[in-house]
Backbone as XML, in Angstrom:
<?xml version="1.0"?>
<chain id="A" units="angstrom">
  <residue number="1" name="MET">
    <atom name="N" x="261.721" y="49.327" z="86.505"/>
    <atom name="CA" x="261.757" y="49.415" z="85.067"/>
    <atom name="C" x="261.148" y="50.730" z="84.586"/>
  </residue>
  <residue number="2" name="LYS">
    <atom name="N" x="260.035" y="51.153" z="85.174"/>
    <atom name="CA" x="259.390" y="52.380" z="84.749"/>
    <atom name="C" x="260.255" y="53.593" z="85.074"/>
  </residue>
  <residue number="3" name="THR">
    <atom name="N" x="260.976" y="53.548" z="86.143"/>
    <atom name="CA" x="261.863" y="54.657" z="86.504"/>
    <atom name="C" x="262.969" y="54.802" z="85.474"/>
  </residue>
  <residue number="4" name="LYS">
    <atom name="N" x="263.517" y="53.683" z="85.044"/>
    <atom name="CA" x="264.573" y="53.715" z="84.034"/>
    <atom name="C" x="264.040" y="54.285" z="82.723"/>
  </residue>
  <residue number="5" name="GLN">
    <atom name="N" x="262.842" y="53.905" z="82.325"/>
    <atom name="CA" x="262.242" y="54.425" z="81.099"/>
    <atom name="C" x="261.982" y="55.924" z="81.214"/>
  </residue>
  <residue number="6" name="LEU">
    <atom name="N" x="261.539" y="56.357" z="82.362"/>
    <atom name="CA" x="261.292" y="57.782" z="82.592"/>
    <atom name="C" x="262.587" y="58.580" z="82.482"/>
  </residue>
  <residue number="7" name="ILE">
    <atom name="N" x="263.634" y="58.091" z="83.086"/>
    <atom name="CA" x="264.924" y="58.779" z="83.045"/>
    <atom name="C" x="265.454" y="58.847" z="81.608"/>
  </residue>
  <residue number="8" name="VAL">
    <atom name="N" x="265.359" y="57.763" z="80.886"/>
    <atom name="CA" x="265.817" y="57.743" z="79.489"/>
    <atom name="C" x="264.972" y="58.699" z="78.648"/>
  </residue>
  <residue number="9" name="GLY">
    <atom name="N" x="263.677" y="58.699" z="78.859"/>
    <atom name="CA" x="262.785" y="59.597" z="78.122"/>
    <atom name="C" x="263.110" y="61.056" z="78.387"/>
  </residue>
  <residue number="10" name="LEU">
    <atom name="N" x="263.355" y="61.396" z="79.638"/>
    <atom name="CA" x="263.717" y="62.775" z="79.982"/>
    <atom name="C" x="265.069" y="63.157" z="79.394"/>
  </residue>
  <residue number="11" name="ALA">
    <atom name="N" x="265.999" y="62.226" z="79.393"/>
    <atom name="CA" x="267.318" y="62.502" z="78.818"/>
    <atom name="C" x="267.211" y="62.753" z="77.317"/>
  </residue>
  <residue number="12" name="VAL">
    <atom name="N" x="266.415" y="61.961" z="76.630"/>
    <atom name="CA" x="266.234" y="62.147" z="75.186"/>
    <atom name="C" x="265.553" y="63.492" z="74.911"/>
  </residue>
  <residue number="13" name="ALA">
    <atom name="N" x="264.549" y="63.828" z="75.687"/>
    <atom name="CA" x="263.855" y="65.112" z="75.516"/>
    <atom name="C" x="264.817" y="66.275" z="75.747"/>
  </residue>
  <residue number="14" name="PHE">
    <atom name="N" x="265.648" y="66.173" z="76.759"/>
    <atom name="CA" x="266.623" y="67.232" z="77.050"/>
    <atom name="C" x="267.625" y="67.386" z="75.918"/>
  </residue>
  <residue number="15" name="MET">
    <atom name="N" x="268.130" y="66.269" z="75.414"/>
    <atom name="CA" x="269.111" y="66.320" z="74.319"/>
    <atom name="C" x="268.488" y="66.935" z="73.065"/>
  </residue>
  <residue number="16" name="THR">
    <atom name="N" x="267.266" y="66.571" z="72.764"/>
    <atom name="CA" x="266.576" y="67.111" z="71.590"/>
    <atom name="C" x="266.372" y="68.616" z="71.736"/>
  </residue>
  <residue number="17" name="ALA">
    <atom name="N" x="265.936" y="69.042" z="72.894"/>
    <atom name="CA" x="265.692" y="70.466" z="73.128"/>
    <atom name="C" x="266.977" y="71.274" z="73.039"/>
  </residue>
  <residue number="18" name="THR">
    <atom name="N" x="268.064" y="70.787" z="73.603"/>
    <atom name="CA" x="269.317" y="71.546" z="73.554"/>
    <atom name="C" x="269.879" y="71.591" z="72.142"/>
  </residue>
  <residue number="19" name="THR">
    <atom name="N" x="269.689" y="70.544" z="71.368"/>
    <atom name="CA" x="270.153" y="70.543" z="69.977"/>
    <atom name="C" x="269.386" y="71.566" z="69.159"/>
  </residue>
  <residue number="20" name="ILE">
    <atom name="N" x="268.085" y="71.614" z="69.330"/>
    <atom name="CA" x="267.258" y="72.569" z="68.591"/>
    <atom name="C" x="267.628" y="73.995" z="68.977"/>
  </residue>
  <residue number="21" name="VAL">
    <atom name="N" x="267.802" y="74.253" z="70.247"/>
    <atom name="CA" x="268.156" y="75.596" z="70.707"/>
    <atom name="C" x="269.537" y="75.987" z="70.191"/>
  </residue>
  <residue number="22" name="ALA">
    <atom name="N" x="270.475" y="75.070" z="70.176"/>
    <atom name="CA" x="271.822" y="75.373" z="69.690"/>
    <atom name="C" x="271.802" y="75.734" z="68.219"/>
  </residue>
  <residue number="23" name="CYS">
    <atom name="N" x="271.025" y="75.055" z="67.421"/>
    <atom name="CA" x="270.932" y="75.368" z="65.990"/>
    <atom name="C" x="270.292" y="76.718" z="65.780"/>
  </residue>
  <residue number="24" name="ASP">
    <atom name="N" x="269.236" y="77.016" z="66.527"/>
    <atom name="CA" x="268.565" y="78.300" z="66.381"/>
    <atom name="C" x="269.475" y="79.447" z="66.784"/>
  </residue>
  <residue number="25" name="SER">
    <atom name="N" x="270.220" y="79.278" z="67.850"/>
    <atom name="CA" x="271.068" y="80.376" z="68.299"/>
    <atom name="C" x="272.186" y="80.636" z="67.298"/>
  </residue>
  <residue number="26" name="LYS">
    <atom name="N" x="272.687" y="79.608" z="66.628"/>
    <atom name="CA" x="273.714" y="79.803" z="65.612"/>
    <atom name="C" x="273.152" y="80.634" z="64.468"/>
  </residue>
  <residue number="27" name="LYS">
    <atom name="N" x="271.937" y="80.290" z="64.051"/>
    <atom name="CA" x="271.292" y="81.020" z="62.971"/>
    <atom name="C" x="271.001" y="82.457" z="63.406"/>
  </residue>
  <residue number="28" name="GLU">
    <atom name="N" x="270.570" y="82.635" z="64.647"/>
    <atom name="CA" x="270.275" y="83.973" z="65.149"/>
    <atom name="C" x="271.542" y="84.823" z="65.224"/>
  </residue>
  <residue number="29" name="ASN">
    <atom name="N" x="272.655" y="84.211" z="65.617"/>
    <atom name="CA" x="273.916" y="84.951" z="65.666"/>
    <atom name="C" x="274.321" y="85.425" z="64.273"/>
  </residue>
  <residue number="30" name="LYS">
    <atom name="N" x="274.123" y="84.572" z="63.284"/>
    <atom name="CA" x="274.447" y="84.947" z="61.906"/>
    <atom name="C" x="273.520" y="86.070" z="61.435"/>
  </residue>
  <residue number="31" name="ALA">
    <atom name="N" x="272.260" y="86.033" z="61.851"/>
    <atom name="CA" x="271.317" y="87.093" z="61.483"/>
    <atom name="C" x="271.743" y="88.428" z="62.085"/>
  </residue>
  <residue number="32" name="GLU">
    <atom name="N" x="272.236" y="88.389" z="63.315"/>
    <atom name="CA" x="272.737" y="89.609" z="63.943"/>
    <atom name="C" x="273.962" y="90.141" z="63.204"/>
  </residue>
  <residue number="33" name="ASP">
    <atom name="N" x="274.815" y="89.246" z="62.729"/>
    <atom name="CA" x="275.986" y="89.668" z="61.951"/>
    <atom name="C" x="275.560" y="90.360" z="60.660"/>
  </residue>
  <residue number="34" name="VAL">
    <atom name="N" x="274.522" y="89.839" z="60.017"/>
    <atom name="CA" x="274.012" y="90.457" z="58.794"/>
    <atom name="C" x="273.475" y="91.850" z="59.107"/>
  </residue>
  <residue number="35" name="GLN">
    <atom name="N" x="272.726" y="91.970" z="60.188"/>
    <atom name="CA" x="272.172" y="93.268" z="60.569"/>
    <atom name="C" x="273.288" y="94.274" z="60.855"/>
  </residue>
  <residue number="36" name="ASP">
    <atom name="N" x="274.319" y="93.849" z="61.557"/>
    <atom name="CA" x="275.450" y="94.734" z="61.838"/>
    <atom name="C" x="276.144" y="95.171" z="60.556"/>
  </residue>
  <residue number="37" name="ALA">
    <atom name="N" x="276.303" y="94.238" z="59.625"/>
    <atom name="CA" x="276.950" y="94.568" z="58.356"/>
    <atom name="C" x="276.112" y="95.561" z="57.558"/>
  </residue>
  <residue number="38" name="LYS">
    <atom name="N" x="274.779" y="95.420" z="57.601"/>
    <atom name="CA" x="273.898" y="96.373" z="56.916"/>
    <atom name="C" x="274.058" y="97.769" z="57.510"/>
  </residue>
  <residue number="39" name="GLU">
    <atom name="N" x="274.113" y="97.833" z="58.838"/>
    <atom name="CA" x="274.270" y="99.128" z="59.495"/>
    <atom name="C" x="275.604" y="99.768" z="59.126"/>
  </residue>
  <residue number="40" name="ASP">
    <atom name="N" x="276.662" y="98.975" z="59.076"/>
    <atom name="CA" x="277.972" y="99.497" z="58.685"/>
    <atom name="C" x="277.951" y="100.017" z="57.255"/>
  </residue>
  <residue number="41" name="LEU">
    <atom name="N" x="277.276" y="99.301" z="56.373"/>
    <atom name="CA" x="277.178" y="99.732" z="54.974"/>
    <atom name="C" x="276.397" y="101.041" z="54.876"/>
  </residue>
  <residue number="42" name="ASN">
    <atom name="N" x="275.318" y="101.145" z="55.627"/>
    <atom name="CA" x="274.532" y="102.387" z="55.605"/>
    <atom name="C" x="275.345" y="103.572" z="56.122"/>
  </residue>
  <residue number="43" name="GLU">
    <atom name="N" x="276.170" y="103.334" z="57.132"/>
    <atom name="CA" x="277.030" y="104.401" z="57.647"/>
    <atom name="C" x="278.056" y="104.823" z="56.600"/>
  </residue>
  <residue number="44" name="ALA">
    <atom name="N" x="278.622" y="103.853" z="55.896"/>
    <atom name="CA" x="279.600" y="104.162" z="54.858"/>
    <atom name="C" x="278.938" y="104.942" z="53.719"/>
  </residue>
  <residue number="45" name="ARG">
    <atom name="N" x="277.708" y="104.594" z="53.383"/>
    <atom name="CA" x="276.971" y="105.329" z="52.344"/>
    <atom name="C" x="276.723" y="106.767" z="52.780"/>
  </residue>
  <residue number="46" name="ALA">
    <atom name="N" x="276.374" y="106.934" z="54.059"/>
    <atom name="CA" x="276.110" y="108.282" z="54.576"/>
    <atom name="C" x="277.370" y="109.144" z="54.519"/>
  </residue>
  <residue number="47" name="GLU">
    <atom name="N" x="278.525" y="108.529" z="54.758"/>
    <atom name="CA" x="279.793" y="109.255" z="54.708"/>
    <atom name="C" x="280.232" y="109.515" z="53.268"/>
  </residue>
  <residue number="48" name="GLY">
    <atom name="N" x="279.766" y="108.708" z="52.330"/>
    <atom name="CA" x="280.110" y="108.883" z="50.928"/>
    <atom name="C" x="281.465" y="108.327" z="50.546"/>
  </residue>
  <residue number="49" name="ASP">
    <atom name="N" x="282.060" y="107.502" z="51.369"/>
    <atom name="CA" x="283.376" y="106.911" z="51.104"/>
    <atom name="C" x="283.181" y="105.641" z="50.264"/>
  </residue>
  <residue number="50" name="THR">
    <atom name="N" x="283.509" y="105.724" z="48.965"/>
    <atom name="CA" x="283.237" y="104.601" z="48.068"/>
    <atom name="C" x="284.087" y="103.376" z="48.362"/>
  </residue>
  <residue number="51" name="SER">
    <atom name="N" x="285.338" y="103.558" z="48.742"/>
    <atom name="CA" x="286.173" y="102.392" z="49.036"/>
    <atom name="C" x="285.681" y="101.678" z="50.294"/>
  </residue>
  <residue number="52" name="GLU">
    <atom name="N" x="285.246" y="102.454" z="51.273"/>
    <atom name="CA" x="284.700" y="101.844" z="52.486"/>
    <atom name="C" x="283.366" y="101.154" z="52.174"/>
  </residue>
  <residue number="53" name="MET">
    <atom name="N" x="282.587" y="101.752" z="51.258"/>
    <atom name="CA" x="281.324" y="101.135" z="50.867"/>
    <atom name="C" x="281.558" y="99.776" z="50.216"/>
  </residue>
  <residue number="54" name="ARG">
    <atom name="N" x="282.589" y="99.679" z="49.372"/>
    <atom name="CA" x="282.908" y="98.396" z="48.732"/>
    <atom name="C" x="283.293" y="97.354" z="49.768"/>
  </residue>
  <residue number="55" name="ASP">
    <atom name="N" x="284.115" y="97.764" z="50.726"/>
    <atom name="CA" x="284.529" y="96.842" z="51.783"/>
    <atom name="C" x="283.330" y="96.378" z="52.613"/>
  </residue>
  <residue number="56" name="GLU">
    <atom name="N" x="282.473" y="97.311" z="52.973"/>
    <atom name="CA" x="281.310" y="96.968" z="53.792"/>
    <atom name="C" x="280.318" y="96.101" z="53.005"/>
  </residue>
  <residue number="57" name="LYS">
    <atom name="N" x="280.197" y="96.352" z="51.705"/>
    <atom name="CA" x="279.322" y="95.521" z="50.862"/>
    <atom name="C" x="279.854" y="94.087" z="50.794"/>
  </residue>
  <residue number="58" name="ALA">
    <atom name="N" x="281.167" y="93.948" z="50.699"/>
    <atom name="CA" x="281.771" y="92.611" z="50.696"/>
    <atom name="C" x="281.524" y="91.916" z="52.035"/>
  </residue>
  <residue number="59" name="ASN">
    <atom name="N" x="281.634" y="92.655" z="53.138"/>
    <atom name="CA" x="281.355" y="92.086" z="54.459"/>
    <atom name="C" x="279.895" y="91.649" z="54.563"/>
  </residue>
  <residue number="60" name="LEU">
    <atom name="N" x="278.999" y="92.473" z="54.020"/>
    <atom name="CA" x="277.579" y="92.141" z="54.054"/>
    <atom name="C" x="277.302" y="90.883" z="53.232"/>
  </residue>
  <residue number="61" name="ASP">
    <atom name="N" x="277.900" y="90.799" z="52.064"/>
    <atom name="CA" x="277.698" y="89.616" z="51.218"/>
    <atom name="C" x="278.185" y="88.343" z="51.902"/>
  </residue>
  <residue number="62" name="SER">
    <atom name="N" x="279.334" y="88.410" z="52.555"/>
    <atom name="CA" x="279.849" y="87.211" z="53.238"/>
    <atom name="C" x="278.993" y="86.868" z="54.450"/>
  </residue>
  <residue number="63" name="ALA">
    <atom name="N" x="278.496" y="87.882" z="55.158"/>
    <atom name="CA" x="277.620" y="87.622" z="56.309"/>
    <atom name="C" x="276.313" y="86.976" z="55.854"/>
  </residue>
  <residue number="64" name="LYS">
    <atom name="N" x="275.774" y="87.441" z="54.722"/>
    <atom name="CA" x="274.547" y="86.837" z="54.190"/>
    <atom name="C" x="274.787" y="85.386" z="53.776"/>
  </residue>
  <residue number="65" name="ALA">
    <atom name="N" x="275.930" y="85.121" z="53.167"/>
    <atom name="CA" x="276.251" y="83.756" z="52.755"/>
    <atom name="C" x="276.381" y="82.840" z="53.970"/>
  </residue>
  <residue number="66" name="GLU">
    <atom name="N" x="277.021" y="83.317" z="55.027"/>
    <atom name="CA" x="277.159" y="82.520" z="56.245"/>
    <atom name="C" x="275.797" y="82.257" z="56.875"/>
  </residue>
  <residue number="67" name="TYR">
    <atom name="N" x="274.922" y="83.276" z="56.857"/>
    <atom name="CA" x="273.578" y="83.092" z="57.405"/>
    <atom name="C" x="272.811" y="82.040" z="56.602"/>
  </residue>
  <residue number="68" name="ASN">
    <atom name="N" x="272.894" y="82.129" z="55.271"/>
    <atom name="CA" x="272.195" y="81.159" z="54.426"/>
    <atom name="C" x="272.689" y="79.739" z="54.682"/>
  </residue>
  <residue number="69" name="ASP">
    <atom name="N" x="274.003" y="79.583" z="54.864"/>
    <atom name="CA" x="274.553" y="78.262" z="55.166"/>
    <atom name="C" x="274.033" y="77.740" z="56.505"/>
  </residue>
  <residue number="70" name="ALA">
    <atom name="N" x="274.006" y="78.619" z="57.507"/>
    <atom name="CA" x="273.514" y="78.213" z="58.825"/>
    <atom name="C" x="272.037" y="77.856" z="58.761"/>
  </residue>
  <residue number="71" name="ALA">
    <atom name="N" x="271.264" y="78.608" z="57.986"/>
    <atom name="CA" x="269.830" y="78.321" z="57.855"/>
    <atom name="C" x="269.603" y="76.987" z="57.148"/>
  </residue>
  <residue number="72" name="LYS">
    <atom name="N" x="270.383" y="76.725" z="56.098"/>
    <atom name="CA" x="270.261" y="75.445" z="55.394"/>
    <atom name="C" x="270.612" y="74.286" z="56.317"/>
  </residue>
  <residue number="73" name="GLU">
    <atom name="N" x="271.655" y="74.462" z="57.100"/>
    <atom name="CA" x="272.078" y="73.417" z="58.030"/>
    <atom name="C" x="270.995" y="73.165" z="59.080"/>
  </residue>
  <residue number="74" name="ALA">
    <atom name="N" x="270.382" y="74.232" z="59.570"/>
    <atom name="CA" x="269.316" y="74.087" z="60.567"/>
    <atom name="C" x="268.115" y="73.367" z="59.962"/>
  </residue>
  <residue number="75" name="ARG">
    <atom name="N" x="267.781" y="73.687" z="58.722"/>
    <atom name="CA" x="266.658" y="73.007" z="58.064"/>
    <atom name="C" x="266.963" y="71.529" z="57.869"/>
  </residue>
  <residue number="76" name="LYS">
    <atom name="N" x="268.211" y="71.215" z="57.454"/>
    <atom name="CA" x="268.601" y="69.815" z="57.267"/>
    <atom name="C" x="268.498" y="69.060" z="58.587"/>
  </residue>
  <residue number="77" name="ASP">
    <atom name="N" x="269.004" y="69.675" z="59.654"/>
    <atom name="CA" x="268.975" y="69.032" z="60.960"/>
    <atom name="C" x="267.540" y="68.798" z="61.425"/>
  </residue>
  <residue number="78" name="SER">
    <atom name="N" x="266.658" y="69.748" z="61.178"/>
    <atom name="CA" x="265.291" y="69.580" z="61.632"/>
    <atom name="C" x="264.552" y="68.532" z="60.805"/>
  </residue>
  <residue number="79" name="MET">
    <atom name="N" x="264.934" y="68.373" z="59.539"/>
    <atom name="CA" x="264.271" y="67.371" z="58.703"/>
    <atom name="C" x="264.768" y="65.966" z="59.004"/>
  </residue>
  <residue number="80" name="ASN">
    <atom name="N" x="265.982" y="65.835" z="59.521"/>
    <atom name="CA" x="266.545" y="64.527" z="59.850"/>
    <atom name="C" x="266.005" y="63.979" z="61.154"/>
  </residue>
  <residue number="81" name="LYS">
    <atom name="N" x="265.304" y="64.787" z="61.892"/>
    <atom name="CA" x="264.811" y="64.330" z="63.192"/>
    <atom name="C" x="263.415" y="63.831" z="63.088"/>
  </residue>
</chain>
């Protein structure tokens, strides 16, 4: 009986840890996308191309929105546990 409880306990701990890591990595990936978009916008500003700056600003805004959604989802998931 104790062996079965130990195995179940380890399985639950493993599932919890992988879920937390998966949520964090999703949020981290979105953060990297935001950073890349910022760098692209800065490059467009340095070149002085206004149409490219508008496009890069739109990309940055969408990347920030995706990051915020991922962060909210991660917070919801952590509060439900």
